[in-house]
VOKOL-446846 format. One record per residue (C-alpha): z negated, y negated, x; residue in three letters. Coordinates in steps of 0.05 Angstrom, whole numbers, padded with zeros to 5 digits, always signed. Example, Ala and Ser with C-alpha at 12.3 -4.5 7.8 and 13.67 -1.06 7.14 Angstrom:
<recs>
-00156+00090+00246Ala/-00143+00021+00273Ser/
</recs>
This chain:
<recs>
-01862-01648+02622Met/-01806-01679+02580Arg/-01825-01726+02523Ser/-01811-01695+02456Arg/-01778-01741+02406Ile/-01759-01726+02334Cys/-01708-01765+02292Ile/-01710-01750+02218Ile/-01641-01765+02191Gly/-01573-01770+02224Ser/-01542-01827+02186Gly/-01526-01895+02217Pro/-01600-01912+02232Thr/-01611-01845+02265Gly/-01545-01852+02304Ile/-01564-01921+02331Phe/-01633-01895+02348Thr/-01602-01838+02388Leu/-01551-01884+02421Lys/-01608-01927+02449Asn/-01654-01869+02467Leu/-01603-01835+02513Ile/-01603-01897+02557Lys/-01670-01872+02583Ser/-01673-01853+02657Thr/-01731-01807+02638Ile/-01705-01739+02614Pro/-01719-01731+02540Leu/-01721-01673+02491Thr/-01694-01699+02424Ile/-01692-01660+02359Ser/-01653-01687+02300Ile/-01667-01659+02231Tyr/-01616-01672+02177Glu/-01627-01648+02105Ala/-01552-01648+02091Glu/-01504-01597+02120Gln/-01460-01653+02146Asn/-01498-01685+02204Ala/-01476-01753+02228Gly/-01448-01783+02164Lys/-01507-01813+02127Gly/-01524-01814+02053Thr/-01478-01872+02033Pro/-01417-01838+02065Tyr/-01425-01764+02046Leu/-01363-01730+02016Pro/-01398-01704+01954Asp/-01432-01771+01941Ala/-01369-01814+01944Asn/-01301-01822+01913Asp/-01240-01850+01951Pro/-01242-01913+01907Val/-01312-01929+01933Met/-01300-01980+01988Leu/-01349-01998+02043Ser/-01367-02072+02044Asn/-01367-02078+02120Ile/-01304-02086+02162Pro/-01294-02058+02232Ser/-01308-02125+02265Ile/-01379-02126+02238Glu/-01399-02055+02257Ile/-01446-02059+02317Pro/-01423-02028+02382Met/-01411-01953+02382Leu/-01370-01912+02431Pro/-01306-01931+02394Glu/-01289-01985+02343Thr/-01268-01965+02274Leu/-01199-01998+02286Val/-01187-01957+02349Asp/-01212-01893+02315Trp/-01167-01904+02254Leu/-01108-01919+02299Ser/-01115-01849+02328Arg/-01116-01814+02260Arg/-01056-01774+02238Ser/-01006-01799+02186Asp/-01032-01747+02138Asn/-01104-01771+02145Tyr/-01085-01843+02133Leu/-01042-01824+02073Ala/-01101-01788+02041Met/-01135-01856+02035Phe/-01072-01899+02025Ser/-01082-01933+02092Ile/-01019-01965+02121Val/-01020-01957+02197Arg/-00988-02025+02210Ser/-01042-02059+02167Asn/-01102-02031+02205Ile/-01144-02089+02229Asn/-01216-02109+02243Gly/-01226-02149+02179Arg/-01201-02096+02130Glu/-01246-02054+02086Phe/-01239-01978+02082Tyr/-01266-01923+02036Pro/-01337-01899+02048Arg/-01310-01830+02061Leu/-01270-01857+02120Val/-01333-01889+02149Leu/-01369-01822+02142Gly/-01316-01788+02184Asp/-01319-01844+02235Tyr/-01395-01842+02242Phe/-01394-01767+02249Gln/-01345-01772+02307Asp/-01386-01827+02340Gln/-01448-01783+02331Phe/-01413-01725+02367Ala/-01393-01771+02424Thr/-01464-01798+02433Ile/-01492-01727+02432Leu/-01444-01706+02487Ala/-01460-01769+02527Asp/-01535-01757+02521Gly/-01530-01685+02543Arg/-01486-01704+02602Asn/-01541-01752+02624His/-01592-01696+02627Gly/-01625-01701+02558His/-01637-01639+02516Val/-01613-01655+02445Ile/-01614-01607+02387Glu/-01586-01621+02318Val/-01614-01582+02259His/-01567-01591+02198Ser/-01591-01567+02130Gly/-01664-01576+02152His/-01709-01621+02111Arg/-01774-01649+02138Val/-01825-01635+02082Asn/-01889-01661+02115Asp/-01915-01705+02171Ile/-01985-01701+02200Ala/-02012-01750+02251Leu/-02059-01725+02306Asp/-02094-01765+02360Thr/-02039-01753+02413Asp/-01980-01723+02376Asp/-01946-01714+02309Ile/-01935-01648+02272Arg/-01878-01640+02223Ile/-01864-01586+02172Arg/-01791-01566+02167Val/-01756-01525+02114Gly/-01687-01496+02106Ser/-01656-01443+02061Pro/-01672-01391+02115Asp/-01738-01412+02146Glu/-01799-01457+02147Glu/-01835-01478+02210Phe/-01878-01530+02244Asp/-01857-01571+02305Ala/-01898-01620+02347Val/-01872-01684+02378Phe/-01897-01744+02418Asp/-01855-01793+02377His/-01824-01788+02308Val/-01771-01836+02280Val/-01767-01833+02205Met/-01694-01853+02193Ala/-01687-01820+02124Thr/-01643-01875+02096Gly/-01631-01887+02022His/-01665-01845+01970Ser/-01628-01822+01908Trp/-01651-01774+01853Pro/-01631-01701+01860Ala/-01603-01699+01789His/-01572-01763+01763Thr/-01552-01742+01693Glu/-01623-01743+01666Ile/-01600-01734+01594Arg/-01530-01723+01564Pro/-01486-01782+01583Gly/-01543-01821+01617Tyr/-01538-01827+01693Phe/-01597-01857+01731Ser/-01554-01870+01793Ser/-01481-01878+01811Pro/-01488-01824+01864Trp/-01465-01771+01873Pro/-01397-01795+01851Ala/-01376-01724+01832Ala/-01428-01723+01777Ala/-01395-01784+01744Leu/-01331-01745+01733Lys/-01366-01709+01676Ser/-01370-01774+01637Ala/-01337-01760+01570Gly/-01289-01798+01526His/-01306-01864+01494Gly/-01342-01925+01518Arg/-01374-01930+01587Leu/-01433-01977+01601Gly/-01451-01995+01673Val/-01517-02031+01686Leu/-01505-02075+01747Gly/-01445-02116+01770Thr/-01454-02111+01845Ser/-01411-02066+01889Leu/-01452-02005+01868Ser/-01435-02019+01795Gly/-01362-02032+01813Ile/-01359-01966+01851Asp/-01388-01929+01792Ala/-01339-01960+01743Leu/-01279-01948+01787Leu/-01299-01876+01800Thr/-01298-01861+01725Val/-01236-01904+01713Ala/-01196-01868+01768Ser/-01212-01801+01735Ser/-01187-01829+01668Arg/-01123-01862+01693Gly/-01087-01892+01752Ser/-01082-01959+01787Phe/-01008-01973+01802Val/-00967-02032+01826Leu/-00917-02062+01776Asp/-00849-02090+01792Gly/-00879-02157+01812Ala/-00928-02124+01860Gly/-00989-02135+01815Asp/-01040-02080+01806Leu/-01043-02049+01736Gln/-01086-01995+01704Phe/-01052-01939+01665Gln/-01098-01893+01626Pro/-01082-01819+01624Ala/-01055-01793+01558Ala/-01120-01756+01544Ala/-01162-01818+01554Tyr/-01128-01872+01512Lys/-01197-01890+01484Asp/-01228-01906+01552Phe/-01262-01973+01555Ser/-01321-02000+01594Ala/-01371-02056+01598Ala/-01410-02080+01659Met/-01477-02113+01648Met/-01525-02157+01687Ser/-01575-02211+01671Arg/-01529-02267+01694Lys/-01465-02234+01669Gly/-01429-02252+01734Leu/-01384-02213+01781Leu/-01395-02216+01856Pro/-01346-02259+01895Glu/-01291-02236+01941Ala/-01303-02228+02016Asp/-01287-02294+02051Phe/-01262-02313+02119Tyr/-01313-02336+02171Cys/-01324-02335+02246Pro/-01354-02271+02273Leu/-01403-02262+02305Pro/-01443-02315+02267Tyr/-01446-02385+02296Leu/-01516-02416+02304Asn/-01542-02462+02249Pro/-01555-02535+02267Ala/-01623-02544+02233Phe/-01646-02479+02200Cys/-01651-02445+02267Thr/-01694-02387+02289Gln/-01737-02435+02331Gln/-01747-02482+02272Ala/-01766-02425+02224Val/-01813-02394+02275Asp/-01847-02462+02283Lys/-01859-02465+02208Glu/-01886-02394+02208Ile/-01935-02413+02263Ala/-01959-02471+02220Ser/-01988-02421+02169Gly/-01969-02392+02102Pro/-01992-02450+02058Ser/-01929-02486+02035Gly/-01885-02443+02081Leu/-01830-02429+02030Leu/-01821-02502+02013Asp/-01818-02522+02087Arg/-01766-02468+02099Ile/-01726-02493+02040Phe/-01726-02564+02070Asp/-01693-02536+02132Leu/-01643-02497+02090Phe/-01626-02558+02048Arg/-01614-02600+02110Lys/-01568-02546+02138Glu/-01526-02544+02074Ile/-01523-02619+02067Thr/-01500-02628+02139Thr/-01450-02571+02137Ala/-01418-02591+02070Asp/-01440-02660+02043Pro/-01388-02657+01986Asn/-01417-02591+01960Tyr/-01488-02618+01967Ala/-01470-02679+01926Ala/-01433-02637+01874Glu/-01493-02593+01858Ile/-01545-02649+01867Gly/-01577-02614+01926Leu/-01623-02672+01943Ser/-01658-02664+01875Leu/-01666-02588+01872Val/-01724-02547+01896Thr/-01730-02475+01921Val/-01744-02456+01848Asp/-01682-02491+01819Thr/-01630-02482+01874Phe/-01605-02417+01843Ala/-01591-02453+01777Asp/-01550-02505+01814Ala/-01516-02452+01857Tyr/-01494-02410+01797Tyr/-01484-02469+01750Gly/-01409-02478+01755Arg/-01396-02403+01756Arg/-01438-02387+01695Ser/-01397-02435+01652Lys/-01331-02399+01665Val/-01307-02331+01640Asp/-01326-02283+01696Pro/-01256-02254+01701Phe/-01224-02323+01704Val/-01273-02342+01759Trp/-01259-02276+01795Ala/-01184-02286+01795Ala/-01191-02358+01819Ser/-01242-02340+01873Asn/-01198-02282+01897Leu/-01137-02328+01903Ala/-01179-02379+01941Glu/-01207-02325+01988Ala/-01137-02298+02002Glu/-01110-02368+02018Arg/-01169-02382+02064Asn/-01159-02316+02101Ile/-01085-02332+02111Glu/-01100-02400+02141Arg/-01166-02377+02174Gln/-01207-02430+02137Phe/-01282-02423+02127Thr/-01316-02455+02067Val/-01373-02493+02102Pro/-01428-02486+02049Trp/-01415-02411+02041Arg/-01420-02400+02116Tyr/-01483-02442+02121Ala/-01517-02397+02070Ile/-01491-02334+02104Leu/-01514-02352+02175Ile/-01584-02373+02153Thr/-01603-02313+02111His/-01627-02269+02168Glu/-01664-02328+02200Ile/-01700-02345+02135Ile/-01716-02271+02128Ala/-01762-02279+02188Arg/-01810-02319+02144Ala/-01813-02272+02085Ile/-01867-02225+02114Pro/-01911-02287+02124His/-01906-02314+02053Leu/-01968-02313+02008Asn/-01965-02277+01942Thr/-01943-02338+01901Asp/-01888-02357+01949Asp/-01864-02285+01954Leu/-01858-02283+01878Arg/-01821-02349+01878Arg/-01773-02326+01932Phe/-01758-02260+01896Asn/-01750-02294+01828Arg/-01692-02339+01846Ser/-01680-02360+01918Phe/-01666-02289+01944Lys/-01607-02278+01898Ser/-01563-02332+01929Ile/-01567-02300+01998Phe/-01551-02232+01968Val/-01492-02263+01931Asp/-01463-02290+01997Glu/-01473-02230+02042Tyr/-01456-02179+01988Ala/-01386-02205+01974Thr/-01338-02148+01958Val/-01270-02123+01983Pro/-01210-02157+01952His/-01181-02090+01928Leu/-01244-02078+01887Ser/-01235-02145+01852Ile/-01161-02130+01839Lys/-01179-02064+01807Arg/-01230-02098+01761Leu/-01178-02149+01741Leu/-01129-02093+01727Ala/-01178-02060+01680Leu/-01191-02127+01646Arg/-01117-02141+01638Asn/-01107-02074+01605Ser/-01161-02091+01555Gly/-01208-02037+01581Arg/-01265-02079+01612Leu/-01314-02132+01590Glu/-01376-02164+01621Ile/-01440-02170+01581Ile/-01494-02221+01598Arg/-01562-02190+01586Leu/-01605-02252+01598Glu/-01678-02239+01619Glu/-01699-02194+01561Ser/-01663-02131+01539Tyr/-01681-02060+01520Glu/-01648-01993+01534Ile/-01655-01941+01480Glu/-01635-01868+01482Thr/-01680-01833+01431Gly/-01635-01828+01370Asp/-01570-01817+01408Leu/-01538-01750+01423Ala/-01513-01779+01489Arg/-01507-01844+01527Gly/-01550-01905+01511Ala/-01558-01966+01467Gln/-01572-02035+01496Ile/-01610-02084+01452Asn/-01601-02158+01469Ile/-01641-02194+01416Gly/-01607-02175+01350Ser/-01544-02152+01386Arg/-01535-02078+01397Lys/-01485-02046+01445Glu/-01475-01970+01442Val/-01444-01930+01500Phe/-01421-01858+01501Asp/-01436-01856+01575Thr/-01486-01901+01611Phe/-01495-01910+01687Ile/-01554-01947+01718Asp/-01521-01977+01781Ala/-01575-02028+01798Thr/-01581-02000+01869Gly/-01636-01976+01914Gln/-01704-01999+01892Ser/-01761-02016+01939Ser/-01808-01958+01953Leu/-01880-01961+01974Ser/-01930-01918+02013Ala/-01946-01874+01953Gln/-01872-01855+01947Asp/-01871-01822+02016Leu/-01851-01749+02009Pro/-01901-01727+02062Phe/-01967-01706+02029Pro/-02009-01699+02093Thr/-01988-01768+02117Leu/-02011-01797+02051Leu/-02078-01761+02053Lys/-02091-01787+02123Gln/-02084-01859+02097Ser/-02049-01876+02161Gly/-01992-01907+02122Val/-02008-01959+02069Arg/-01976-02010+02024Ala/-01960-02077+02056Ala/-02010-02133+02044Ala/-01995-02206+02027Thr/-02046-02263+02031Pro/-02071-02294+01966Glu/-02059-02370+01968Pro/-02126-02389+01936Ala/-02164-02359+01995Asn/-02124-02388+02052Leu/-02165-02430+02100Ile/-02118-02445+02157Gly/-02102-02375+02182Asp/-02095-02303+02159Asp/-02163-02282+02186Glu/-02197-02322+02131Cys/-02151-02297+02075Ala/-02159-02247+02019Thr/-02100-02198+02018Phe/-02065-02164+01960Lys/-02026-02099+01968Arg/-01956-02116+01946Thr/-01914-02055+01962Gly/-01871-02031+02018Gly/-01903-02002+02080Ile/-01948-02042+02127Asp/-01912-02039+02195Val/-01914-02078+02260Asp/-01854-02111+02294Asp/-01833-02042+02321Cys/-01837-02012+02251Tyr/-01899-01971+02267Arg/-01950-01964+02210Pro/-02009-02010+02222Leu/-02080-01988+02237Lys/-02070-01913+02245Thr/-02126-01908+02297Ala/-02157-01861+02317Pro/-02092-01825+02301Leu/-02029-01837+02341Thr/-01985-01897+02323Asn/-01921-01865+02349Arg/-01889-01857+02280Leu/-01833-01906+02268Tyr/-01814-01921+02195Cys/-01742-01945+02196Val/-01725-01918+02127Ala/-01696-01978+02090Ile/-01726-01967+02020Pro/-01797-01973+02049Phe/-01781-02039+02083Leu/-01746-02076+02027Leu/-01808-02109+01998His/-01821-02153+02059Lys/-01751-02147+02089His/-01704-02155+02029Pro/-01642-02166+02071Phe/-01651-02101+02110Val/-01587-02069+02083Gln/-01525-02038+02111Gly/-01500-02017+02179Ile/-01520-02080+02217Thr/-01592-02070+02195Ser/-01588-01997+02213Ala/-01567-02017+02283Ala/-01625-02066+02290Glu/-01676-02016+02263Leu/-01651-01960+02308Gly/-01650-02004+02370Glu/-01720-02032+02357Thr/-01750-01963+02346Ala/-01715-01933+02407Ala/-01737-01990+02453His/-01809-01983+02429Ala/-01806-01908+02445Val/-01778-01920+02514Leu/-01828-01976+02529Glu/-01884-01929+02510Asp/-01857-01875+02556Leu/-01851-01923+02614Leu/-01921-01949+02604Ser/-01947-01878+02602Ala/-01910-01862+02667Gln/-01935-01924+02704Ala/-02007-01899+02717Pro/-01978-01833+02743Val/-01932-01869+02790Leu/-01988-01915+02815Leu/-02035-01857+02829Ser/-01980-01821+02866Ala/
</recs>
């Protein structure tokens, strides 16, 4: 009898799961349920959710292996297709950034190719578009799901279920007139009215939200000197905007570096694993010592400039952002963009930037092992510097921001640590209170990104009632006596999963549910973001499924 496998979601994580599952020499029956009508694109790349000005922050060279590279796929597109997205054929290359809508089309084609490949290898694969999984129930040997569509509702039973539901956004983003709780779907932002726009968040999500509204209020055009300018439409002469964040800084431009990543010299996987094995007490500070040694060796001039030998894990972020916070964010952005463009032209890598970049995933190995105090310290400051380095943004996005600034349409507001958002007395939009300062916006968009979700946020009522999935636990430092067995644990969010992303301690119920939905992993895996993470999650889950199938077959083969 064929093993029955269910994949919930057909975005990048589901695609990479399927890609690895079809390698099986054991014939499989695979059912894929996708809530959207467009299977194979994924939430971040759906047509209704995105605008052409929304750029992906991953180039072709960084997308893990699929049947075809993005560069090869783009090179086969028609002139009309490329023209729709202002892509110049001669400029297509592995380090360029393209609109999210383009990546959606690319993933959908790769999905179709993988489906055909899987079926050609003897697997039975069915794709159910427009079908939402509304419930999951664990049994001792299998898993029952409840599926709904506009036309039907039914139950289906599987041996393995991979929950690749991806990002979670509210169904209705304009929760009151002029107040948007999310920058997606982009089409909803087009209803933003006249007047002043406020965007909470200065990351790429905030930039995308701003540019989506701006492009509906005017045009970005090149002047005679080849510089990008913003020209408002006649009906929107009053359009202006402010972006806000606690630090009041803009993200930096994507920088040149060797790919795939080179190995660090000191902050290596082996060194971090050794510190993890030594126990959670003092783990974060020991990891920081490795990190500091890596930076100092890679770029001694930078280390001396920021006084790295004197900083701690709690003060490094202050030193890291120190120079930047003293300069007007647009002046810094223009200078940083020029530097990044020069470095790309001469293929030069800034050593300290690259050292931070190549260590972030290695240091991430230690985060699930931190005690509650160290986890709080990590989240409070140290985490942000890694996000700042791996979440650099496309150069075109920075140029568009500078064009808005040069036209007098854009400002950056620093919120500090304490601010309030008020909406009660306003007909639309929001008011931001920063101490005695008050900023009023006719339209307000919360673009702070996907927040971490925990077990109680799962949209599967039976699974919650069964208590088979629970919030992740973190050891309390005061109770540590050498190892985790002697510790008291505190539930700190996320979902408690093993190394294969299976919920822990589901016995006597089956443990063949795999939670690779990113929002439920962020608490202990804060760098699980984007396509590279989707590939790792999908590969890990698929390999765990196949190993389980092989182990189940082994006794049968031995008895035969």
